[in-house]
PDB file of N, CA, C and O in Angstrom:
ATOM      1  N   UNK A   1      93.821  82.784 103.611  1.00  0.00           N
ATOM      2  CA  UNK A   1      95.119  82.918 104.206  1.00  0.00           C
ATOM      3  C   UNK A   1      95.149  84.086 105.207  1.00  0.00           C
ATOM      4  O   UNK A   1      95.506  83.914 106.373  1.00  0.00           O
ATOM      5  N   UNK A   2      94.766  85.275 104.722  1.00  0.00           N
ATOM      6  CA  UNK A   2      94.741  86.442 105.562  1.00  0.00           C
ATOM      7  C   UNK A   2      93.300  86.834 105.897  1.00  0.00           C
ATOM      8  O   UNK A   2      93.083  87.884 106.502  1.00  0.00           O
ATOM      9  N   UNK A   3      92.334  86.037 105.529  1.00  0.00           N
ATOM     10  CA  UNK A   3      90.942  86.354 105.673  1.00  0.00           C
ATOM     11  C   UNK A   3      90.547  86.647 107.099  1.00  0.00           C
ATOM     12  O   UNK A   3      89.852  87.629 107.360  1.00  0.00           O
ATOM     13  N   UNK A   4      90.977  85.810 108.031  1.00  0.00           N
ATOM     14  CA  UNK A   4      90.614  85.970 109.447  1.00  0.00           C
ATOM     15  C   UNK A   4      91.252  87.229 110.000  1.00  0.00           C
ATOM     16  O   UNK A   4      90.612  87.965 110.750  1.00  0.00           O
ATOM     17  N   UNK A   5      92.457  87.481 109.657  1.00  0.00           N
ATOM     18  CA  UNK A   5      93.144  88.715 110.132  1.00  0.00           C
ATOM     19  C   UNK A   5      92.425  90.003 109.592  1.00  0.00           C
ATOM     20  O   UNK A   5      92.288  91.007 110.293  1.00  0.00           O
ATOM     21  N   UNK A   6      91.985  89.909 108.330  1.00  0.00           N
ATOM     22  CA  UNK A   6      91.269  91.073 107.752  1.00  0.00           C
ATOM     23  C   UNK A   6      89.938  91.252 108.446  1.00  0.00           C
ATOM     24  O   UNK A   6      89.577  92.379 108.787  1.00  0.00           O
ATOM     25  N   UNK A   7      89.201  90.193 108.665  1.00  0.00           N
ATOM     26  CA  UNK A   7      87.922  90.315 109.336  1.00  0.00           C
ATOM     27  C   UNK A   7      88.038  90.880 110.765  1.00  0.00           C
ATOM     28  O   UNK A   7      87.219  91.694 111.192  1.00  0.00           O
ATOM     29  N   UNK A   8      89.073  90.427 111.489  1.00  0.00           N
ATOM     30  CA  UNK A   8      89.274  90.909 112.870  1.00  0.00           C
ATOM     31  C   UNK A   8      89.593  92.384 112.851  1.00  0.00           C
ATOM     32  O   UNK A   8      89.048  93.135 113.659  1.00  0.00           O
ATOM     33  N   UNK A   9      90.469  92.832 111.944  1.00  0.00           N
ATOM     34  CA  UNK A   9      90.847  94.251 111.888  1.00  0.00           C
ATOM     35  C   UNK A   9      89.701  95.145 111.353  1.00  0.00           C
ATOM     36  O   UNK A   9      89.594  96.314 111.723  1.00  0.00           O
ATOM     37  N   UNK A  10      88.865  94.583 110.493  1.00  0.00           N
ATOM     38  CA  UNK A  10      87.694  95.312 110.009  1.00  0.00           C
ATOM     39  C   UNK A  10      86.761  95.601 111.169  1.00  0.00           C
ATOM     40  O   UNK A  10      86.252  96.715 111.294  1.00  0.00           O
ATOM     41  N   UNK A  11      86.526  94.592 112.035  1.00  0.00           N
ATOM     42  CA  UNK A  11      85.676  94.755 113.177  1.00  0.00           C
ATOM     43  C   UNK A  11      86.215  95.772 114.160  1.00  0.00           C
ATOM     44  O   UNK A  11      85.466  96.474 114.840  1.00  0.00           O
ATOM     45  N   UNK A  12      87.553  95.832 114.216  1.00  0.00           N
ATOM     46  CA  UNK A  12      88.178  96.794 115.137  1.00  0.00           C
ATOM     47  C   UNK A  12      88.265  98.203 114.563  1.00  0.00           C
ATOM     48  O   UNK A  12      88.623  99.147 115.267  1.00  0.00           O
ATOM     49  N   UNK A  13      87.934  98.339 113.276  1.00  0.00           N
ATOM     50  CA  UNK A  13      87.959  99.658 112.603  1.00  0.00           C
ATOM     51  C   UNK A  13      89.375 100.108 112.195  1.00  0.00           C
ATOM     52  O   UNK A  13      89.635 101.307 112.088  1.00  0.00           O
ATOM     53  N   UNK A  14      90.264  99.172 111.973  1.00  0.00           N
ATOM     54  CA  UNK A  14      91.640  99.528 111.657  1.00  0.00           C
ATOM     55  C   UNK A  14      91.950  99.381 110.148  1.00  0.00           C
ATOM     56  O   UNK A  14      93.105  99.552 109.755  1.00  0.00           O
ATOM     57  N   UNK A  15      90.994  99.083 109.329  1.00  0.00           N
ATOM     58  CA  UNK A  15      91.181  98.806 107.923  1.00  0.00           C
ATOM     59  C   UNK A  15      90.746 100.034 107.067  1.00  0.00           C
ATOM     60  O   UNK A  15      89.648 100.566 107.230  1.00  0.00           O
ATOM     61  N   UNK A  16      91.644 100.453 106.159  1.00  0.00           N
ATOM     62  CA  UNK A  16      91.309 101.448 105.136  1.00  0.00           C
ATOM     63  C   UNK A  16      91.008 100.652 103.835  1.00  0.00           C
ATOM     64  O   UNK A  16      91.793  99.800 103.419  1.00  0.00           O
ATOM     65  N   UNK A  17      89.851 100.958 103.213  1.00  0.00           N
ATOM     66  CA  UNK A  17      89.417 100.235 102.052  1.00  0.00           C
ATOM     67  C   UNK A  17      89.684 101.054 100.823  1.00  0.00           C
ATOM     68  O   UNK A  17      89.357 102.239 100.766  1.00  0.00           O
ATOM     69  N   UNK A  18      90.292 100.408  99.819  1.00  0.00           N
ATOM     70  CA  UNK A  18      90.443 101.028  98.477  1.00  0.00           C
ATOM     71  C   UNK A  18      91.874 101.490  98.216  1.00  0.00           C
ATOM     72  O   UNK A  18      92.644 101.799  99.126  1.00  0.00           O
ATOM     73  N   UNK A  19      92.179 101.520  96.941  1.00  0.00           N
ATOM     74  CA  UNK A  19      93.526 101.919  96.503  1.00  0.00           C
ATOM     75  C   UNK A  19      93.833 103.385  96.803  1.00  0.00           C
ATOM     76  O   UNK A  19      94.882 103.699  97.365  1.00  0.00           O
ATOM     77  N   UNK A  20      92.930 104.268  96.433  1.00  0.00           N
ATOM     78  CA  UNK A  20      93.174 105.707  96.666  1.00  0.00           C
ATOM     79  C   UNK A  20      93.346 106.056  98.099  1.00  0.00           C
ATOM     80  O   UNK A  20      94.286 106.760  98.467  1.00  0.00           O
ATOM     81  N   UNK A  21      92.423 105.561  98.943  1.00  0.00           N
ATOM     82  CA  UNK A  21      92.501 105.870 100.390  1.00  0.00           C
ATOM     83  C   UNK A  21      93.738 105.231 100.983  1.00  0.00           C
ATOM     84  O   UNK A  21      94.372 105.851 101.837  1.00  0.00           O
ATOM     85  N   UNK A  22      94.114 104.046 100.588  1.00  0.00           N
ATOM     86  CA  UNK A  22      95.284 103.393 101.147  1.00  0.00           C
ATOM     87  C   UNK A  22      96.550 104.121 100.742  1.00  0.00           C
ATOM     88  O   UNK A  22      97.425 104.339 101.580  1.00  0.00           O
ATOM     89  N   UNK A  23      96.671 104.509  99.462  1.00  0.00           N
ATOM     90  CA  UNK A  23      97.861 105.237  99.029  1.00  0.00           C
ATOM     91  C   UNK A  23      97.955 106.577  99.719  1.00  0.00           C
ATOM     92  O   UNK A  23      99.059 107.010 100.047  1.00  0.00           O
ATOM     93  N   UNK A  24      96.825 107.265  99.958  1.00  0.00           N
ATOM     94  CA  UNK A  24      96.802 108.532 100.621  1.00  0.00           C
ATOM     95  C   UNK A  24      97.325 108.418 102.040  1.00  0.00           C
ATOM     96  O   UNK A  24      98.090 109.266 102.500  1.00  0.00           O
ATOM     97  N   UNK A  25      96.903 107.349 102.742  1.00  0.00           N
ATOM     98  CA  UNK A  25      97.346 107.120 104.103  1.00  0.00           C
ATOM     99  C   UNK A  25      98.796 106.617 104.184  1.00  0.00           C
ATOM    100  O   UNK A  25      99.466 106.815 105.198  1.00  0.00           O
ATOM    101  N   UNK A  26      99.270 105.976 103.128  1.00  0.00           N
ATOM    102  CA  UNK A  26     100.707 105.577 103.021  1.00  0.00           C
ATOM    103  C   UNK A  26     101.565 106.821 103.011  1.00  0.00           C
ATOM    104  O   UNK A  26     102.558 106.937 103.729  1.00  0.00           O
ATOM    105  N   UNK A  27     101.145 107.746 102.170  1.00  0.00           N
ATOM    106  CA  UNK A  27     101.919 109.015 102.047  1.00  0.00           C
ATOM    107  C   UNK A  27     101.988 109.752 103.388  1.00  0.00           C
ATOM    108  O   UNK A  27     102.955 110.461 103.666  1.00  0.00           O
ATOM    109  N   UNK A  28     100.978 109.582 104.192  1.00  0.00           N
ATOM    110  CA  UNK A  28     100.913 110.267 105.525  1.00  0.00           C
ATOM    111  C   UNK A  28     101.715 109.467 106.553  1.00  0.00           C
ATOM    112  O   UNK A  28     102.003 109.974 107.637  1.00  0.00           O
ATOM    113  N   UNK A  29     102.082 108.215 106.224  1.00  0.00           N
ATOM    114  CA  UNK A  29     102.864 107.349 107.150  1.00  0.00           C
ATOM    115  C   UNK A  29     101.980 106.665 108.185  1.00  0.00           C
ATOM    116  O   UNK A  29     102.450 106.350 109.278  1.00  0.00           O
ATOM    117  N   UNK A  30     100.725 106.432 107.867  1.00  0.00           N
ATOM    118  CA  UNK A  30      99.771 105.827 108.825  1.00  0.00           C
ATOM    119  C   UNK A  30      99.548 104.332 108.638  1.00  0.00           C
ATOM    120  O   UNK A  30      98.820 103.730 109.427  1.00  0.00           O
ATOM    121  N   UNK A  31     100.142 103.716 107.636  1.00  0.00           N
ATOM    122  CA  UNK A  31      99.873 102.342 107.268  1.00  0.00           C
ATOM    123  C   UNK A  31     100.986 101.402 107.778  1.00  0.00           C
ATOM    124  O   UNK A  31     102.170 101.703 107.623  1.00  0.00           O
ATOM    125  N   UNK A  32     100.595 100.246 108.397  1.00  0.00           N
ATOM    126  CA  UNK A  32     101.519  99.245 108.860  1.00  0.00           C
ATOM    127  C   UNK A  32     101.650  98.097 107.853  1.00  0.00           C
ATOM    128  O   UNK A  32     102.746  97.599 107.593  1.00  0.00           O
ATOM    129  N   UNK A  33     100.509  97.692 107.297  1.00  0.00           N
ATOM    130  CA  UNK A  33     100.495  96.576 106.332  1.00  0.00           C
ATOM    131  C   UNK A  33      99.497  96.931 105.248  1.00  0.00           C
ATOM    132  O   UNK A  33      98.556  97.695 105.466  1.00  0.00           O
ATOM    133  N   UNK A  34      99.731  96.344 104.042  1.00  0.00           N
ATOM    134  CA  UNK A  34      98.784  96.433 102.961  1.00  0.00           C
ATOM    135  C   UNK A  34      98.471  95.107 102.440  1.00  0.00           C
ATOM    136  O   UNK A  34      99.382  94.337 102.135  1.00  0.00           O
ATOM    137  N   UNK A  35      97.188  94.777 102.315  1.00  0.00           N
ATOM    138  CA  UNK A  35      96.734  93.500 101.754  1.00  0.00           C
ATOM    139  C   UNK A  35      96.346  93.810 100.318  1.00  0.00           C
ATOM    140  O   UNK A  35      95.570  94.726 100.047  1.00  0.00           O
ATOM    141  N   UNK A  36      96.903  93.027  99.409  1.00  0.00           N
ATOM    142  CA  UNK A  36      96.677  93.271  97.979  1.00  0.00           C
ATOM    143  C   UNK A  36      95.980  92.106  97.326  1.00  0.00           C
ATOM    144  O   UNK A  36      96.360  90.957  97.552  1.00  0.00           O
ATOM    145  N   UNK A  37      94.955  92.372  96.510  1.00  0.00           N
ATOM    146  CA  UNK A  37      94.227  91.322  95.812  1.00  0.00           C
ATOM    147  C   UNK A  37      95.125  90.632  94.801  1.00  0.00           C
ATOM    148  O   UNK A  37      96.076  91.238  94.308  1.00  0.00           O
ATOM    149  N   UNK A  38      94.847  89.389  94.487  1.00  0.00           N
ATOM    150  CA  UNK A  38      95.719  88.611  93.580  1.00  0.00           C
ATOM    151  C   UNK A  38      95.731  89.179  92.170  1.00  0.00           C
ATOM    152  O   UNK A  38      96.685  88.989  91.417  1.00  0.00           O
ATOM    153  N   UNK A  39      94.639  89.891  91.820  1.00  0.00           N
ATOM    154  CA  UNK A  39      94.575  90.444  90.469  1.00  0.00           C
ATOM    155  C   UNK A  39      94.683  91.982  90.428  1.00  0.00           C
ATOM    156  O   UNK A  39      94.094  92.635  89.568  1.00  0.00           O
ATOM    157  N   UNK A  40      95.439  92.531  91.366  1.00  0.00           N
ATOM    158  CA  UNK A  40      95.683  93.990  91.427  1.00  0.00           C
ATOM    159  C   UNK A  40      96.530  94.372  90.202  1.00  0.00           C
ATOM    160  O   UNK A  40      97.415  93.620  89.793  1.00  0.00           O
ATOM    161  N   UNK A  41      96.249  95.546  89.626  1.00  0.00           N
ATOM    162  CA  UNK A  41      96.965  95.943  88.412  1.00  0.00           C
ATOM    163  C   UNK A  41      98.473  96.152  88.696  1.00  0.00           C
ATOM    164  O   UNK A  41      98.881  96.533  89.794  1.00  0.00           O
ATOM    165  N   UNK A  42      99.252  95.888  87.677  1.00  0.00           N
ATOM    166  CA  UNK A  42     100.699  95.962  87.813  1.00  0.00           C
ATOM    167  C   UNK A  42     101.161  97.359  88.141  1.00  0.00           C
ATOM    168  O   UNK A  42     102.070  97.526  88.953  1.00  0.00           O
ATOM    169  N   UNK A  43     100.561  98.376  87.532  1.00  0.00           N
ATOM    170  CA  UNK A  43     101.002  99.778  87.766  1.00  0.00           C
ATOM    171  C   UNK A  43     100.825 100.113  89.230  1.00  0.00           C
ATOM    172  O   UNK A  43     101.724 100.684  89.847  1.00  0.00           O
ATOM    173  N   UNK A  44      99.656  99.760  89.807  1.00  0.00           N
ATOM    174  CA  UNK A  44      99.409 100.064  91.207  1.00  0.00           C
ATOM    175  C   UNK A  44     100.375  99.268  92.117  1.00  0.00           C
ATOM    176  O   UNK A  44     100.862  99.787  93.121  1.00  0.00           O
ATOM    177  N   UNK A  45     100.632  98.036  91.753  1.00  0.00           N
ATOM    178  CA  UNK A  45     101.524  97.212  92.547  1.00  0.00           C
ATOM    179  C   UNK A  45     102.988  97.747  92.529  1.00  0.00           C
ATOM    180  O   UNK A  45     103.677  97.672  93.547  1.00  0.00           O
ATOM    181  N   UNK A  46     103.446  98.266  91.418  1.00  0.00           N
ATOM    182  CA  UNK A  46     104.731  98.881  91.299  1.00  0.00           C
ATOM    183  C   UNK A  46     104.851 100.149  92.198  1.00  0.00           C
ATOM    184  O   UNK A  46     105.848 100.353  92.891  1.00  0.00           O
ATOM    185  N   UNK A  47     103.817 100.960  92.150  1.00  0.00           N
ATOM    186  CA  UNK A  47     103.743 102.142  93.057  1.00  0.00           C
ATOM    187  C   UNK A  47     103.812 101.720  94.520  1.00  0.00           C
ATOM    188  O   UNK A  47     104.490 102.339  95.341  1.00  0.00           O
ATOM    189  N   UNK A  48     103.103 100.668  94.808  1.00  0.00           N
ATOM    190  CA  UNK A  48     103.034 100.171  96.227  1.00  0.00           C
ATOM    191  C   UNK A  48     104.405  99.705  96.652  1.00  0.00           C
ATOM    192  O   UNK A  48     104.817 100.006  97.772  1.00  0.00           O
ATOM    193  N   UNK A  49     105.148  98.974  95.806  1.00  0.00           N
ATOM    194  CA  UNK A  49     106.508  98.522  96.152  1.00  0.00           C
ATOM    195  C   UNK A  49     107.440  99.738  96.381  1.00  0.00           C
ATOM    196  O   UNK A  49     108.284  99.749  97.278  1.00  0.00           O
ATOM    197  N   UNK A  50     107.242 100.741  95.534  1.00  0.00           N
ATOM    198  CA  UNK A  50     108.107 101.903  95.666  1.00  0.00           C
ATOM    199  C   UNK A  50     107.887 102.606  97.025  1.00  0.00           C
ATOM    200  O   UNK A  50     108.833 102.992  97.711  1.00  0.00           O
ATOM    201  N   UNK A  51     106.590 102.755  97.379  1.00  0.00           N
ATOM    202  CA  UNK A  51     106.244 103.379  98.683  1.00  0.00           C
ATOM    203  C   UNK A  51     106.685 102.502  99.859  1.00  0.00           C
ATOM    204  O   UNK A  51     107.044 103.011 100.921  1.00  0.00           O
ATOM    205  N   UNK A  52     106.656 101.203  99.663  1.00  0.00           N
ATOM    206  CA  UNK A  52     107.043 100.287 100.716  1.00  0.00           C
ATOM    207  C   UNK A  52     108.556 100.427 101.039  1.00  0.00           C
ATOM    208  O   UNK A  52     108.953 100.336 102.200  1.00  0.00           O
ATOM    209  N   UNK A  53     109.369 100.642 100.027  1.00  0.00           N
ATOM    210  CA  UNK A  53     110.815 100.831 100.253  1.00  0.00           C
ATOM    211  C   UNK A  53     111.044 102.126 101.018  1.00  0.00           C
ATOM    212  O   UNK A  53     112.001 102.191 101.789  1.00  0.00           O
ATOM    213  N   UNK A  54     110.228 103.156 100.854  1.00  0.00           N
ATOM    214  CA  UNK A  54     110.412 104.429 101.465  1.00  0.00           C
ATOM    215  C   UNK A  54     109.823 104.403 102.885  1.00  0.00           C
ATOM    216  O   UNK A  54     110.484 104.836 103.828  1.00  0.00           O
ATOM    217  N   UNK A  55     108.621 103.911 103.043  1.00  0.00           N
ATOM    218  CA  UNK A  55     107.888 103.940 104.330  1.00  0.00           C
ATOM    219  C   UNK A  55     108.158 102.714 105.231  1.00  0.00           C
ATOM    220  O   UNK A  55     108.069 102.806 106.456  1.00  0.00           O
ATOM    221  N   UNK A  56     108.477 101.609 104.626  1.00  0.00           N
ATOM    222  CA  UNK A  56     108.770 100.398 105.426  1.00  0.00           C
ATOM    223  C   UNK A  56     107.588  99.584 105.874  1.00  0.00           C
ATOM    224  O   UNK A  56     107.709  98.791 106.808  1.00  0.00           O
ATOM    225  N   UNK A  57     106.445  99.753 105.240  1.00  0.00           N
ATOM    226  CA  UNK A  57     105.299  98.941 105.614  1.00  0.00           C
ATOM    227  C   UNK A  57     105.384  97.555 104.919  1.00  0.00           C
ATOM    228  O   UNK A  57     106.144  97.378 103.966  1.00  0.00           O
ATOM    229  N   UNK A  58     104.613  96.608 105.400  1.00  0.00           N
ATOM    230  CA  UNK A  58     104.609  95.244 104.875  1.00  0.00           C
ATOM    231  C   UNK A  58     103.591  95.057 103.795  1.00  0.00           C
ATOM    232  O   UNK A  58     102.452  95.483 103.988  1.00  0.00           O
ATOM    233  N   UNK A  59     103.903  94.452 102.665  1.00  0.00           N
ATOM    234  CA  UNK A  59     102.949  94.126 101.602  1.00  0.00           C
ATOM    235  C   UNK A  59     102.595  92.690 101.684  1.00  0.00           C
ATOM    236  O   UNK A  59     103.479  91.838 101.594  1.00  0.00           O
ATOM    237  N   UNK A  60     101.307  92.366 101.856  1.00  0.00           N
ATOM    238  CA  UNK A  60     100.796  90.997 101.947  1.00  0.00           C
ATOM    239  C   UNK A  60      99.965  90.691 100.727  1.00  0.00           C
ATOM    240  O   UNK A  60      98.879  91.247 100.562  1.00  0.00           O
ATOM    241  N   UNK A  61     100.452  89.822  99.871  1.00  0.00           N
ATOM    242  CA  UNK A  61      99.688  89.427  98.676  1.00  0.00           C
ATOM    243  C   UNK A  61      98.737  88.308  99.015  1.00  0.00           C
ATOM    244  O   UNK A  61      99.164  87.201  99.342  1.00  0.00           O
ATOM    245  N   UNK A  62      97.435  88.587  98.941  1.00  0.00           N
ATOM    246  CA  UNK A  62      96.462  87.557  99.205  1.00  0.00           C
ATOM    247  C   UNK A  62      96.259  86.710  97.991  1.00  0.00           C
ATOM    248  O   UNK A  62      96.649  87.092  96.887  1.00  0.00           O
ATOM    249  N   UNK A  63      95.634  85.526  98.182  1.00  0.00           N
ATOM    250  CA  UNK A  63      95.324  84.622  97.023  1.00  0.00           C
ATOM    251  C   UNK A  63      93.912  84.925  96.556  1.00  0.00           C
ATOM    252  O   UNK A  63      93.364  84.207  95.720  1.00  0.00           O
ATOM    253  N   UNK A  64      93.320  85.988  97.093  1.00  0.00           N
ATOM    254  CA  UNK A  64      91.916  86.295  96.741  1.00  0.00           C
ATOM    255  C   UNK A  64      91.853  87.335  95.658  1.00  0.00           C
ATOM    256  O   UNK A  64      92.587  88.322  95.720  1.00  0.00           O
ATOM    257  N   UNK A  65      90.976  87.149  94.631  1.00  0.00           N
ATOM    258  CA  UNK A  65      90.816  88.200  93.658  1.00  0.00           C
ATOM    259  C   UNK A  65      90.027  89.354  94.279  1.00  0.00           C
ATOM    260  O   UNK A  65      89.461  89.229  95.365  1.00  0.00           O
ATOM    261  N   UNK A  66      90.006  90.481  93.561  1.00  0.00           N
ATOM    262  CA  UNK A  66      89.421  91.651  94.140  1.00  0.00           C
ATOM    263  C   UNK A  66      87.901  91.561  94.423  1.00  0.00           C
ATOM    264  O   UNK A  66      87.410  92.251  95.316  1.00  0.00           O
ATOM    265  N   UNK A  67      87.165  90.736  93.691  1.00  0.00           N
ATOM    266  CA  UNK A  67      85.760  90.592  94.006  1.00  0.00           C
ATOM    267  C   UNK A  67      85.537  89.833  95.338  1.00  0.00           C
ATOM    268  O   UNK A  67      84.620  90.149  96.096  1.00  0.00           O
ATOM    269  N   UNK A  68      86.383  88.846  95.596  1.00  0.00           N
ATOM    270  CA  UNK A  68      86.277  88.112  96.912  1.00  0.00           C
ATOM    271  C   UNK A  68      86.710  88.973  98.065  1.00  0.00           C
ATOM    272  O   UNK A  68      86.152  88.877  99.159  1.00  0.00           O
ATOM    273  N   UNK A  69      87.706  89.822  97.837  1.00  0.00           N
ATOM    274  CA  UNK A  69      88.156  90.727  98.824  1.00  0.00           C
ATOM    275  C   UNK A  69      87.020  91.712  99.207  1.00  0.00           C
ATOM    276  O   UNK A  69      86.831  92.034 100.380  1.00  0.00           O
ATOM    277  N   UNK A  70      86.290  92.168  98.206  1.00  0.00           N
ATOM    278  CA  UNK A  70      85.099  93.034  98.442  1.00  0.00           C
ATOM    279  C   UNK A  70      84.045  92.275  99.254  1.00  0.00           C
ATOM    280  O   UNK A  70      83.427  92.852 100.149  1.00  0.00           O
ATOM    281  N   UNK A  71      83.835  91.001  98.956  1.00  0.00           N
ATOM    282  CA  UNK A  71      82.824  90.203  99.684  1.00  0.00           C
ATOM    283  C   UNK A  71      83.204  89.992 101.117  1.00  0.00           C
ATOM    284  O   UNK A  71      82.338  90.001 101.991  1.00  0.00           O
ATOM    285  N   UNK A  72      84.513  89.797 101.395  1.00  0.00           N
ATOM    286  CA  UNK A  72      84.971  89.645 102.788  1.00  0.00           C
ATOM    287  C   UNK A  72      84.741  90.927 103.561  1.00  0.00           C
ATOM    288  O   UNK A  72      84.457  90.883 104.758  1.00  0.00           O
ATOM    289  N   UNK A  73      84.855  92.028 102.921  1.00  0.00           N
ATOM    290  CA  UNK A  73      84.646  93.352 103.582  1.00  0.00           C
ATOM    291  C   UNK A  73      83.167  93.735 103.572  1.00  0.00           C
ATOM    292  O   UNK A  73      82.812  94.804 104.068  1.00  0.00           O
ATOM    293  N   UNK A  74      82.298  92.892 103.021  1.00  0.00           N
ATOM    294  CA  UNK A  74      80.860  93.121 102.953  1.00  0.00           C
ATOM    295  C   UNK A  74      80.552  94.365 102.182  1.00  0.00           C
ATOM    296  O   UNK A  74      79.716  95.164 102.604  1.00  0.00           O
ATOM    297  N   UNK A  75      81.218  94.556 101.038  1.00  0.00           N
ATOM    298  CA  UNK A  75      81.011  95.677 100.122  1.00  0.00           C
ATOM    299  C   UNK A  75      80.533  95.136  98.821  1.00  0.00           C
ATOM    300  O   UNK A  75      80.923  94.041  98.416  1.00  0.00           O
ATOM    301  N   UNK A  76      79.664  95.906  98.133  1.00  0.00           N
ATOM    302  CA  UNK A  76      79.084  95.452  96.864  1.00  0.00           C
ATOM    303  C   UNK A  76      79.998  95.790  95.662  1.00  0.00           C
ATOM    304  O   UNK A  76      79.516  95.862  94.531  1.00  0.00           O
ATOM    305  N   UNK A  77      81.264  95.991  95.888  1.00  0.00           N
ATOM    306  CA  UNK A  77      82.194  96.363  94.826  1.00  0.00           C
ATOM    307  C   UNK A  77      83.536  95.667  95.056  1.00  0.00           C
ATOM    308  O   UNK A  77      83.824  95.149  96.135  1.00  0.00           O
ATOM    309  N   UNK A  78      84.342  95.677  93.992  1.00  0.00           N
ATOM    310  CA  UNK A  78      85.670  95.038  94.044  1.00  0.00           C
ATOM    311  C   UNK A  78      86.645  95.908  94.799  1.00  0.00           C
ATOM    312  O   UNK A  78      86.584  97.134  94.707  1.00  0.00           O
ATOM    313  N   UNK A  79      87.556  95.285  95.557  1.00  0.00           N
ATOM    314  CA  UNK A  79      88.549  95.961  96.292  1.00  0.00           C
ATOM    315  C   UNK A  79      89.937  95.453  95.954  1.00  0.00           C
ATOM    316  O   UNK A  79      90.206  94.267  96.148  1.00  0.00           O
ATOM    317  N   UNK A  80      90.819  96.285  95.463  1.00  0.00           N
ATOM    318  CA  UNK A  80      92.124  95.872  95.034  1.00  0.00           C
ATOM    319  C   UNK A  80      93.108  95.794  96.188  1.00  0.00           C
ATOM    320  O   UNK A  80      93.991  94.937  96.204  1.00  0.00           O
ATOM    321  N   UNK A  81      92.950  96.712  97.176  1.00  0.00           N
ATOM    322  CA  UNK A  81      93.844  96.705  98.310  1.00  0.00           C
ATOM    323  C   UNK A  81      93.205  97.263  99.573  1.00  0.00           C
ATOM    324  O   UNK A  81      92.298  98.094  99.534  1.00  0.00           O
ATOM    325  N   UNK A  82      93.707  96.782 100.662  1.00  0.00           N
ATOM    326  CA  UNK A  82      93.274  97.231 102.028  1.00  0.00           C
ATOM    327  C   UNK A  82      94.514  97.677 102.779  1.00  0.00           C
ATOM    328  O   UNK A  82      95.571  97.059 102.651  1.00  0.00           O
ATOM    329  N   UNK A  83      94.401  98.729 103.553  1.00  0.00           N
ATOM    330  CA  UNK A  83      95.525  99.174 104.398  1.00  0.00           C
ATOM    331  C   UNK A  83      95.184  98.972 105.869  1.00  0.00           C
ATOM    332  O   UNK A  83      94.064  99.243 106.301  1.00  0.00           O
ATOM    333  N   UNK A  84      96.126  98.511 106.603  1.00  0.00           N
ATOM    334  CA  UNK A  84      95.973  98.317 108.033  1.00  0.00           C
ATOM    335  C   UNK A  84      96.654  99.486 108.733  1.00  0.00           C
ATOM    336  O   UNK A  84      97.850  99.704 108.541  1.00  0.00           O
ATOM    337  N   UNK A  85      95.903 100.252 109.551  1.00  0.00           N
ATOM    338  CA  UNK A  85      96.450 101.425 110.242  1.00  0.00           C
ATOM    339  C   UNK A  85      97.403 100.964 111.354  1.00  0.00           C
ATOM    340  O   UNK A  85      97.250  99.892 111.939  1.00  0.00           O
ATOM    341  N   UNK A  86      98.406 101.839 111.617  1.00  0.00           N
ATOM    342  CA  UNK A  86      99.368 101.555 112.699  1.00  0.00           C
ATOM    343  C   UNK A  86      98.651 101.644 114.074  1.00  0.00           C
ATOM    344  O   UNK A  86      99.280 101.440 115.112  1.00  0.00           O
TER     345      UNK A  86
END
């Protein structure tokens, strides 16, 4: 669903990989969209919704589990969320 958009932005260098890095950049106000894996933990997702109300970025829930999201990004580990820089 969002795979092509993720790949295009990865090639352009606009994607932040990982929960910690994405949340750090959200707090700085640098994120426009967040792609979330289908099996992202509830605690992290609640935090993300809270930050979204404050910062106004878009949350896009993918149908991909975190291991497939890692494979799309060509990483040997699972990825729960990706942030798209403004």
